[in-house]
N, C-alpha and C positions, 0 to 999 in steps of 0.2 A: 530499475532504472529509470534514469531523465531521459527525454528525447536524443541526447547528443548520445548517449551511450547505446540508446536504442538503435539508431541509425549506423554506429561506428559497429556494432554486431552486425545487421542485415547488409551492410556494405550496400544503402541506399542512404539517401539525402533525408533530413529532416525535414525539409520543405514538402517532400514527396509524402512523409509520415502526416505533416497537418494536413496534406489535399487527401489523403483516403478519411482521415477523420473527418472535415468539414464535411466528406460523401456518407458519411453516417457508416463507413466499414470497421470502424472500430471505435471505441468509445472506453479509452485508460482514464484511470481515477485521478483527480483532483485535488491536491493537496488544499487542506484547511488552512492552513498555516502561510501559506505565497502562493498556490493556485496553479501551482507547478505539475505537469502532468505526470505521473509517474506508471511507467512500464512494466506491466508483471511478462510471468514466463509465457501466460495464455495469449496477450497483446503481441507477444514476441511468433509466438506459433500463426496467430494469424495475420500479421504482416507479413510474414514466410510465406502463407497460401498467395495470398493476396498478388505478393511478387510474382510468385509462379504460375498464378494464372495472367498476369500480364503478360508474361516471359509467352507463353504460346498464343498472346495473341487475342486474348478475351477482353471484352468490354467491361466496363464499368457497372453498364447495364445487366449484363449476364452476370459479371460476377457477385452482383448482391443478393440474386436467391440461391446463388450456386453455396455462397457461406451457410446460406440459411437452411440449405439441405445438409451440410457438412455437422450443422451445431444439432439438429434432428436427428443424424447419425443414419440419413437415407442415402443408401450408396449405390440405390440403382438410378434415383433421379439427380445424383450428382454424376453417373457415370453418362446421363444422358446430358447432359450439359457438357462434358467434355468430348461425347463423341461428336456434337453439335458443331465446335470451335474444332476439332477434326476434320470434319467435311467441309468446311470453309475454309481449312486449310488447302484440304487435296483439291478444292473447286478453284484457289489461287495456281495451286501447282502444275493443274490440268491446263489453265490460261496462260501461264507462263509457256509450257511447253509447248504450246499451240504457236503464241509467239514466235518462241525458238524458230520451229520448224517455217514458219511463214517467210522468218528475215531469210534463212538458210535457202530456200526456195529464191527470194531474189537474188542472195548471191548468185546461185548458181545460172540466174538468168543473165545475169549480169555479165558472167566469165564467157557466156557464149558468143561464138565467132561472129563477129557482122556488127552493124550497129542496134543499141538498144533500142526496142519498141519501150519505149515508158509506159505505154498504156497498160503492159502485162503487169507493171508493178503497180499501176492503181486500181487493177481487176484483182491483183493477189491483196492487197492491203482491205479492199472494198468487202472481197470474202470474208477475209479475217472477222472485221466487223460486224457483217451479218450474224456469223459463227458468234461471236461473243454478244450481240444481244439476243438470241438464240437462247443462249445457256441462262444470260440473268432474267429475261421477261418472265420464267417459265413460273406459276404461282396455283394454288390449290383452290382452285375456283367451287371445289365439293365438298370441302371441310370434312374428312375424312374421320379428322381426330373425333365428332360429332357422331358419325356413324358407327365406330370400333364396336359399342357395345352389342349392337342389335347386327352387327353385317353376316354373320354366320348364317342366322336365323332366318335372315330377308335372302339370302342366295338361296337357302337350300328349300323355300317356302316355293320361291323361283322355279328352282328346278326339279321341284316335285311334281309342279303342275301338268295334269295327263296330256296328251293331246287333244288338238281343238279348246283348250281353253285360251292358248294365246294366238298371237298371229304367226306366231312361227310355228308353222304343226310341219313340222320337221320330221317327226317318228312316226310316218305314213304305217299304218297297218298295224306296227305293234315296233317295240325296240329292238329286236333282235334284226331288222333289216341294216341295221345302223350298225351292230355289232358286225355282221358281217364283211361290212364294207370294208371296216378295220381288221378283221383277219386277210381280207381279199390282200390290201394293200401291205400288208406284212409279211404275206407269203413271197409278195412282187419284191418288194425292196428294202425291208426295214433293216436300218442298219446294227450291225452285231458286231462286238466287239470284244475281243479277246487281249486282257494287258493293254498295250498301247495301240492296238491293230484296230484301225476303224475301216467298216464299208460300208460306203451309201448310194444306192440309185435314186437319180433325178425321178421324180413325178411328175410330167407336164402335162396341163390341159391344152385339147384342142378349143380355138375359141367358137362361143356359141353365143349364137344370135337372138336377144330378145322372142319368145314364143316359139323357138324352134322346140322340134322333137328330140331332138339329141340330147342327150344325156351327157354327164363328164363320167370319167372313168370310174372315180370312187363311188357315183351313185349307181352303179350296179345292186340290183337287188332289193332296191327301195325307190321309189321314184320319187324326186324332190323336187318343188318348181323353184323355179329361178327366181322368184320374187313373191313374195308371200305377206301379203300386208291388208287385203281386205275382212280377216277374221275378228280383228280385234287389238288390241294396244302390244306395243315393243316390248320386248323382255330381253334384257341384256345376257341373262343367265341361263336360258333354255341351253338343254345340256352339258352343263355345268360339269358335272360329274365326269360323264363321257371325257369331256376335252383333255380334264386334268388327268386323267387315269392316261389317254393317249401321252399325252406328254411326258409323264413318267417311263412308261413303256418306251417311248423312241428314245431316251435316253438309257435307261436300264444301264445306271452305274455300276462299273466293276466297286466292291466293298470297298471303302476308304478314299473313294475318289472325292476331291474337291468340288462341291459346286455354290452357285450363286443364285438366289433370288430375288429378284428387281421388282420393288414394289410388290411385297407378298402379302403385304396386307395382316390378316390374321393366321397366316403361315399353311392354308390349307395344301397346295403344290408343294409348298418346300417338306410337308409334313411325310407326304406322299416318297419324295427322294430318300426324307430320311428313313424310312422304314423298310428302303431297299439298302441301304447300306452306306449312304453317302455321307460324307461331312459337309453339314451344309450350313453356310451364311447367308440371312435372308435381310434384305435391306428393306426399309418404306422412309419416306418422310412423316409420316404421324406416329407418334410418339404413342397415343392410344392404342394404335394396330398393334404396336410392335409388344406394349405390354400383355396383350392378348395372347399372342404370338408365344411371349416369353411362358406366359402360365400354362398353354397347351402343349407347349414342346420344350420344358426347360432345357434338354441338353444343346439344342440348336443354339448357334453365334447368331445374335440379331444386333441389328447396326441401323442407325439413323443414316440415312444417305437417299440417292436419288440417281436416275438414270444419266444425267450429266456430268456429272463426277465423282465417279464411285470411288466411295472413300477405302482404296486398296494398292496397292503396289503393280508393277506391269506382271502379266504370267501367274497371277495367284491362285487361278481355278484351272478345273476340266471339262466344266461346262456353265454355261448360265442358262438360266429358264426366266420367263415371264410370263404372267397372266393376268387377261384383263386389266391391265395396265399402260402399255404402250401406248394405246389409243389416246393418251392424257397429254402427248406430248405432240406439238405442231409438225409440221414436214422435215424442216428446218431442223427442228430437235431430234426426231426421230433419226436423223441420219448421224447428228453429234451420239446419240445415246449407241449405235453401234459400231462408232470407233470406239466409243468407252467398254463396248463388252469386248471387242477383238481386243482391246489392249491389255485389258485383266487374264483374259485366257491361253493358256500354254501354247505351245505351235501344235498340238493336234486336239486343243479345243472345240469344244461344239456348243451349238445356240440352239435352242428350240422357244419360239413364241407361241403363246396362244391368245387369239383375240378376236376382236371382232373385225373385218376388212372386208373389203372388196374385192373383186375377182382382179380387176381393171378399171379405167376409166369408165368405158362403156357401161360398167356394171354399176356403177353408181349414178350414174346420170340417169340412167333405164330407174333404178332404185328409187331415186327421188321424185321422178316424173309421176312413177305409179302411186306413191306416198302421198303428194301432192293431190293426183288425181283422184283418190281417196278419203281426203284431208284429215291423215289423221296426224296433227298438229303435235301431239308428243313425240311422234319419232321424226318430223323434221326437228323440231327443238333439238331432239339428243346429239342428230347428224350434226347439226349448226354448233353446239357446246362440244362437240368432240371430235378425233381429226383421225377416223378409221383410214389407217395406212391401204394402198393398192397394194395389193398380194403380190401384182407380178413386178411392180416396183420394186417391194423389197426382195422379191428372189433375185433381181438383176443386180442391186446394189452388193448383193451378199456373194452372187458369184464372179461380179467381179474385182471383189476383196478376195478370190481364191478358194469358194466355198462349191461345194455342190447340196443340190436344196430340194426337198421334197415335201408335199404338204397334202393334207386331207381337208375335207370340210364337213363340220358336224351340221352345220344348219344353215340358213341363206345367207350368214355374215359369220359365221363364227368358223374360223379355222384355227390351226396347228400346222406350223412351220418349222420343219428342220432344216439344221444348215450343219455340213460337217466339211471340216479344210479336205483341199486335195493335197497339200502334203502331206 
């Protein structure tokens, strides 16, 4: 076919075809006699593919490598490109949805009796702008693509250290004390669910003053120091296995329930729920982490995505989990992430977060003061780079949204928080 015939067949302009040729996306054969281009069936198929990718909003910059993967028959890499584009579209949809909600709130304010206080409109617009910036400003400063190959070995090596080898000497005496804490809390208020019926009991702490001899309820049976910073270096993965087991135990899925693991990494937590019969979907922004996850759990649905624009429709999951990932978000982004979790959950959907957190602002201040006094620059740097949330603030946000919460502490900073809707 000549260019006019190719354009008519595809329903696009000859100018568009020439543009794709200039960008190196197609290379039609030129006739030696007159230099006219000749388009084969393969060229037509390639142009159809380009048009299809452009239709979903993919840039020419992304189309070029995507076509390369198609040429090589690499379906997985092509799927990653398509999922990335889908994630972009979901982010745009979430942003548009939030703009619609803000506009409706402005309309509602304008309909109120009495003179309109324009400052309320300004406040709404300013809030919407801050949230938009919070969603757009996240980036992976830790380059998890590079860490994927050794992530599991690094985590397990840190988790296997014996008491006394790290600053967080949380297993005083033996590991049995920690398990006894878990058992006691489960007996008092573990969520039980049969079918769609869920029961939960809030586990609250009395405020503890620094240097007080008072222990929190979950410290019964094993004395744990409020802050343990004098012995050695900071280890993010103390009690890792215990915390993941606690998360899976509290979620305790009914076989076939749909679960979402956000920031799954190599899928360690999602795998535990998969073993318990859940239909698991795992997302991460790191392609390399997801490739490792696919290898370990081929039956798991893995997808590119992040906390701030979950690439799923509303009410898609029965529970949402996340471990050692939430602290990568700024405080504003953490609030957005909670809203996104609630959006994709069913009416009875539950949330379980396992992460390093401060109990409250006083705990954070005291912790920082003590590590400054001890001269632990590595711990200070970790706290500056990450945004360890305040546990009381997270509980408050979830309770305001209609959830009942409970939590358990695994070491000086590591907590598991469960939130179950009251409705």
